[in-house]
N, C-alpha and C positions, 0 to 999 in steps of 0.2 A: 504493500500500500504506500510505500514511500514514493516520492517524486510525483504525487498527484498533480500538483499545480504545474510542475515542470512539463508534464505531458501536454497540458493545455497551452502553455506559453510558448512552446516550441512549434506551434502551428504556424508555419510560414508557407508562402504561397506559390510564386510564379517564376517562370524562367527567362523573361526578356525585359531588360531595363528600357523604360520609355516614359516620357512625360505624359500624364493624363490627369483627368479630373480627380481631385482628392476623394478618397474612399471614406474618410471619417472626419470628425471634428469634435470639439469640446462638447461634453455631455453624453457621448456615446457610452452605453453600459451593456455588458453581457453577463448572463448567469448560466452556468453549466451544471447539469446533474451528472454525478459520477456513479457508475454501477460496477460491481465486481463480479466477474465470471457469469455475467448475463442475468443475474437475478437480485443480488443484494445491493441496496443503495449504499454507496461508500462515502459520499460526501458531496460538497458543492465547491464551485470556484466562480469568482467574479472578476471582471475587468472593467475599469472605469477610466475615462479620459477626462482629466482636468486640465487647467492651465496655470502656469506659474512663471517664475523668472529665476535664472541662474546667472550670476555675474552680469546683471543688467541685460540679459538676453531673454527674449520671450520663448518659452518652452511649453510643450505638452508635458503634463505630469500624469503618467499612467500608474494606477495602483491595481495590482493583482493580488487576490486573496484566495486561499484554499483551505478547507477544513473537512475533517471527517464527521460523519453523523451516525445516529442510530446505534445498532449493536456493535458495528465495527469500531466506533469511537471508544468503546470500553476496552477493546483489545489492542487497538493501535490508534492513538490520538495524534492528529495532524493539525497544526495551525501554522500556515505559511503566509508570508507577506512579501511581495516583490514590488519595487517601485523603480520607474525609469523617468528621467528628465531628459527630453530630447528636443533638439532645435525644431522650431515650427516650419522652417523652410527646407533645410537640408536633411532633417530627421536623424542626424547623428546624435548620440547620447553624450551628455555632460556628466551625468551622475546616475548611479545604480545602487539600489538598496536591496539586500537579501536578509530577511530575518525569519528564521524557520524553527519549528519544533516538531520533529517527526519521530514520535515514539521515544522521546527523550534525547534524540540526536538533535543538537541545536547549532545554529550558525547565526552570526550577527555581523554582517559585512557591508561596508560602504565603499564604493569605487567611484573615484572622480577621474574622468577622462580628460586628458589634454590632447584635443584633436589636432592641434597645430604641431605639437612635438611628438605625436604618436606614443603617448605614455598613458599607463593606467596606474593611478595611485590607490592602492588597496589598504583600507583601514579595517583590520580584523579586530573588532571591538571585544569579542569574547576572549581572544587570546592576547589582546593588548599589543598587537604588532602592526607595523606600517611598512609596506614594501612598494617598490616602483617596478613596473614591468614595461618592456617594449611591446607595442602593438602594431598591427597593420594599419595603413591609412584608412580613414573613415570606418574605423572599427565599430561594430554594433554590440549591444548587450542582448541578453536573452529576450527581454520584453520589446525593446525598440525594433528588433529585427522583424517582428510580426507587423508592426505598423509601417515600417519602411517599405517592406515588400508589398503590402496592400496598396500603398500609395504610388510607389515608383515603378512597379513592374506591370507589364501589359500582358494580357492573356491572348491577344490576337496572334494567330499563326502558330500556336503551340501544337506539337505533335506528341502522341504517346511515346515515352522514352526520353523526351527532352529533360535535361537536368539543369539545376541552378546550384551554384556554390556561393557561399558568403562567409566572411570572416567575422567571428564573434569572440568576445572575451568573457569568460565565466569563472568566477572565484579568483584563481590565480594563474590562468592559462589561456592562451589563444586556442580557438577551436574552429576548425574548418567544417562548416555545415554543408551537407549535400541533400538535395531534394529531387525526386524524380516525378514527372507528370505521368499519370496513368490513363487519363482520358476523361470523358464526361459520363455522368450518371444522374438519373433522377431518383431522389431518395425520399422516403416517407419520414416526415419530421413532426414535431409537436404542432406545427403551423400549417401542415398540409404537404403535398408533394412539391419538392423544390429541385430545380435544375442545379447541378453542382459540378465542380471540378474536383477530380480525385487525385491524391498525391501520396507518395511514399517517402517520408523522411528517413534518412539513414541514421541509425543510433549505434551506440557501442554495445555489442553483445556481452553478456556476463551475468552479474548478480541480479540485475533488474530485468533486462530484456532477454528473450530467448535467442534472438539473432539480429543481425544488422537491419533486416527488413521486417521488423516486428510491428512497426507503426503504419497505420493507414489513416488518412484524413480526407475530409470533404469540406469544401468551401463553396458558398453560393456563387453562381455564375453571373449574378447581377453586379452593379457598380459598387455595392457595399463590400463584396468579398467576405461575407460573414463566415466565421468558423462554425460549421453546422454539427460536425461529428468527428470523433477520433476514436480509433480502436487500437489497443495495444495487447500483444501477446507477451505476457510476463514470464519470468522464470517459474513462477507459481501462479497459475490461473490467468485471467485476462481482465482488462480494464476498458471501460467504454465511457466516453463523455459526450453528452448531447446538449446542444443549445436549448435552454429551457425558457429563457425570457430575454428580452432586449428592449432598449429604448434609446432615443436620441440618434437614430440613423440619419445619415446625410442624404441618402437616396431611397426611393421606394423599394420595398422588399417584394420581390416577385415570387408568386406562388403559382404553380401549374393548375389551371382550371380545366377539369375534365368535362 
């Protein structure tokens, strides 16, 4: 049950960079329902877009939360909070916060990004350490990646098998993320049938995931690029997250009318 929110926040989307109409704005809010092995409700996760400023620069401030509920909470309690402050125009992050408690495993980390010097200043509050790491140009954090790709990448001309790679920094390391496009699919959701784009993010096989291709995700084909569903085959059991509620969308949400 660990990494519940991480599964949601790693939902990134599309394989071609292109300028296009913004997919989101301040006030957008998502809520996801998590279920374990197809039957037991495992928890919830939310994403909210706010606005703020960092060093006199206007930024989006996104807050992501994840927590276990019901019976699973008694066996494995999760309370996660992720925050990203990223530029309203370039969408590169200036600050990232990760504060988690996953079954007693805790982290409290603040990362400040110097995008001009390609540095990440990591303040590990729990362990009272401060370190500086080199990063790739225009590095993204785990949360900003989702919004960057929704806004900056175009779906036109995609073919099944196309891949996208992006540089992220997470905790204390650079991470090369890869995503493969699988094609289109109309799926049944809480809101009706929705046309979606289907993707396969590559993850590290091991203690959490069965293999590199353990994740599958679906995002809406409309201009919002809503994250609709994600499925994960775990080392033990499986996890599914479904979009349960939303508000503040920038564009109309398209539902298939039979």
